[in-house]
N, C-alpha and C positions, 0 to 999 in steps of 0.2 A: 739689347745685347746684355746677356747675363753677366754678373760679376764673376762667375766661374767659367767664362768662355773667352778664349783667345781667338780673335779674327785675324786672318792673314790672307795674302794674295800673291800670286806668282803667275808664271807663264811658260809656255813652250815658245822660246824665242827662236825665230828662224831667219834664214837668209838664203839667197840663191833660188834657182828655179829648176824644175825637172830633175835630172840626174845629179845636178849640183846642189840640190836642196840639203841643207844641214841645220841641225838644231843645237842649241848651246846647253851644255851641262857644266855645272860648277862643282869644284871640290872645296868642302868646308873643313879646314883643319881642326876646328873645335870639335867636330863630330867624326872626323875622318870618314866622310861619306861623299858620294856623288849624287847630286840633286839637281832638280830644276830650280832656277832662280826664284826666290820667294822671300817674304818677310811679313812681320806683323804690321797691322794698321796703326798708324800714328793718330793721336787725337786730332779731330777736325778733318780727317781724310775720308774719301770714298774708297770702295774696294778697287775701282779702276785706277784711281790716283796712286794707291799703294802699289799696285802691280807695276805701273810705269816707273815709279821712284825706286822700287826694289831692283828692277832690272838694271837701271842706270847705276845704282850703288854697287851691285854685286858684279856686273859684267862690263860696265863702262859704255854700254850701248844705249842710245835713244831708241824708243820703240813706239810703234803704232799698234793699238789693240785691235783684234778682230773678234771672232766669235768666242763666247764663253764655252769652255771645254768641260769643266767638272767642278763640283764642290766636294772636297774630300774632308772627312771628319775622322779624328782619332784622339786618343788621350795622351797627355804629356804630364810630366811631373810639375807640380805646383811650386814655382820658385818662391812664392811669397808665403808658403805655409806647407802643411802636410797634405798628403794624398795626391790625387790626380785631378786635372782639369781638362775640359773638352777644348779641342782646337779645330777650327774649320778653316780650310784654305780654298779660296776660289782661284781657279786657273783659267787663263785666257790663251788664245793664240795671239802671238805678237811678232810683228815684222821688225827686224833691226834696220834702222834707217840711217845709221851713222854712229861712229864712236870707235873706241879701242879699249881692249881689256888692259887693266893694270892690277897687280896684286893689291889687295886691300885688307881691311881688318877682318872681313868675313870669308873671303875667297882667295885661295893661293894659286888656283889653276882653272882655266876655262878650256874646254875642248868643243870644237864643232864636229858633230858626228852624224851619221845616218841612222835610220831606224834600227837596224840590226845592232850597230855599235851601242846605241843608247840603251837598248834592252839588256845588253851584257854588262854595261857599266853602272847603271843606276842601282843605288843601294836599296831603296824602298820599292816594294811591289806596287804601292799606290801610285808612284810616279810613272811606272811602266804603263799602268792602265791609262793615265792621262795622255801619255805619248801615243798610245794606240788610238785613243779617241781623236787626237790631232791628225794622225795619218789616215783616219777613216774618210776624210774629205781633202780635196786639194787645199794647199796653203793659201794660194792666191784666189780669193773670192771677192766679188763686188759687194759693197755694203751700202745700205740705205739706213740712216738714223731717223726713225719715225717717232716724233715727239707729240704728245698731247699738250695743248696750250696750258700755261700755268693758271692758277686760280684767279678769276676775275671777280669784280664786285658783284653783289647779288643782283639778279635780274629785276626783282620787284623793288629795288631801291635805286634803279637807274631809269630816268625818264626820257633819255635820249635814244637815238638810233642804236639798236642792239649791236650792230656791226662795230660801233665805236665804244662799247663798254670796256673800260680800262682794267688793267690788272689791279688786284688788291695788294695790300702790303705783303701778305703771304706769297702771292703770285710773283711779286718783284724779287723776293728771296729765292723762289724756285727758279726764276729766269737767270739770276746771277749764278746759281748753282749749276745750271745747265751750261752757262757760259764757261765755267771752269771745267766741267766734265767732258764736254764734247770734243775738245782738242785731243784728248787721250785716244780717240778713235780716228784721228786724222781728218776731221771735217774740213772741206775746202769749198763747198757750195752751200748756199742757204736759200731754201724755198719755203713758202708758207701759204696756207689758205688766206684769202684777203682780209679776214676779220682782224681788227686792231689787236685783240688779245692774243691771236696767233702770231702776228708779226712781231709784237713787242716781246713775246717769249724768246724769240731767237735773234732779236735785233742786236743784242750785245755780241753775239757770235759773229754776225756780219761785220759789225764795227771793228772787231779785233782783226778780222781778215782783210778789212779795207774794201769790202764789196757791198753790193746792194742785195736786199732781200727780194727774191723774185716771186711774184704772186702765182699761185696755182689754183685757179677757181674750181677745177674738177675735183680737188681734194678738200673742198669745204663740204659741209653737210648739204647745202643747197645744190652744189655742183655734182656731188657724188650720186645721190639717190635717183635722180632722173635717168641715169645711165651708168650703173656700176661697172659694166664691162668696159665702157670707154674710159672711165676713171682708173680702173686697174691697168688698162693698157698704158695710160699716161704714167702711172707709178712704175711700171716695168721699163718704160722708155727712160725714165729718170735713172733707174738702176743700171741701164745699159749705156748711159752717156759717159761713164768713166768718173774717176775721182770718188770722193765720199761725200754725198749730199746729206744734209739734214733737212727733213720735211716736217713742218709743224702743221698738224691738222686737229681734228675735233673728236670728241668721244663718240659721236654718232657715225664716224667713218672708220676709225682705226681698227676696232675689233672685227668688223665685217670684212674689211680689206685684207687683213692678215689671215683670217679664217678662210676666205676664198682662195688666196694664194696657197695656203697650206693644203687645202683639199685638192687643189689642182695638181700640186707637185708632190703629194704624199708625205708631207712633213707632219709629225705628231707634235701637238702643242697642248700642254695641260691647261684646261679652262678653269675658271673660278667655280665656286659652288653653285652659282646661279646659271652656269652653262656658257656664259659669254667670256671671251678673253679679257683679261684685266687691262685697264687703260685709265689709271688715275691721272688727275691733273698734274702736269709737270713730270710725267713719267716718260720713259724712253724704251722703245723697241729697237734692237739692233738686228736688222734683217740681212742675212748673208745669202748671196746668189752665185750660182755657177754662171760665168759670163755667157752671153748669147753665142751660139754657134750657127753660122749661116743665117738663114731667115728665122730661126727660132728666137723666142724671147728669153731673157734670163730666167733661170730656174731657182726658186727658193729652196735652200737646203738647211737653213737653221734660222731660228727666231728666238732671241734672248731678251727677256723683259727685266727692266730695272725700274722698280716701283717709285723710286725717288732719286734725284740727283744730289740731294742734300747729304752731308757727311753722316757716317754712322754715329749713333748716340754713344756717348762714353758709358762704360760699364757702371752699373749701379754700385754704390758703396754701402757697406754694412752700417 
């Protein structure tokens, strides 16, 4: 992150269903504007953590994050000196799950509005574009959090069974970062390929929930490739089971599985320069699905990649 860049995060906060669906807009007396709730990243925070914290501070509501809606960039005055600096705001869809608004240091009024009211009230056109992106899909989507296992010890330095190769020190830090990050998305089930490094990557999440890690052999490399169709059917079944599961798998599975679902359901995802979808160790894909209707399987509608669960680095100093 540049020393001349401000990072921030916010959300389209929603509640209700169908015709009762409403989103939250906040009035900031300092700027005399109507805005989506948002704010700057604090040291040691991830973008997702910032979004959840800022929603709570500005609106009084606890929230569960959904799909990533947009990254909006613009220039603002440099408070620490002359000229302008770049500001980037990441916006999520976020469901309000409890709380109550109270006037605070930043916001003196909150309104729950529909799409038409939101477009007429918002001050910045960029916020209007974010709201339109939100309304392009249903608010209520099923989610699967697909994680690649954290960094393990080197294969050529491990003499035991490769299934039992443990996490390295870096991998342990990545696992702890995922333990802190995944609750922001409302994780409530924990599944994993049977390998130790996969299980240990999400064990802390399961411990915090007080549940067991359930093994999913079809989502290991050995289980996936003999019958990818069967493995994808299993992943879709997990998506259709309700709740928000996290599934820890391997680099030989995740890019192919997501690409196959995206091709099937017509979702465009930007690949890396080498043509494959990214899947760094300790990374997260948030997969959003339309719930199954009748005998149909869930349909992928969005796939958002987070290369690391670790907090953003602090800006470089001169």
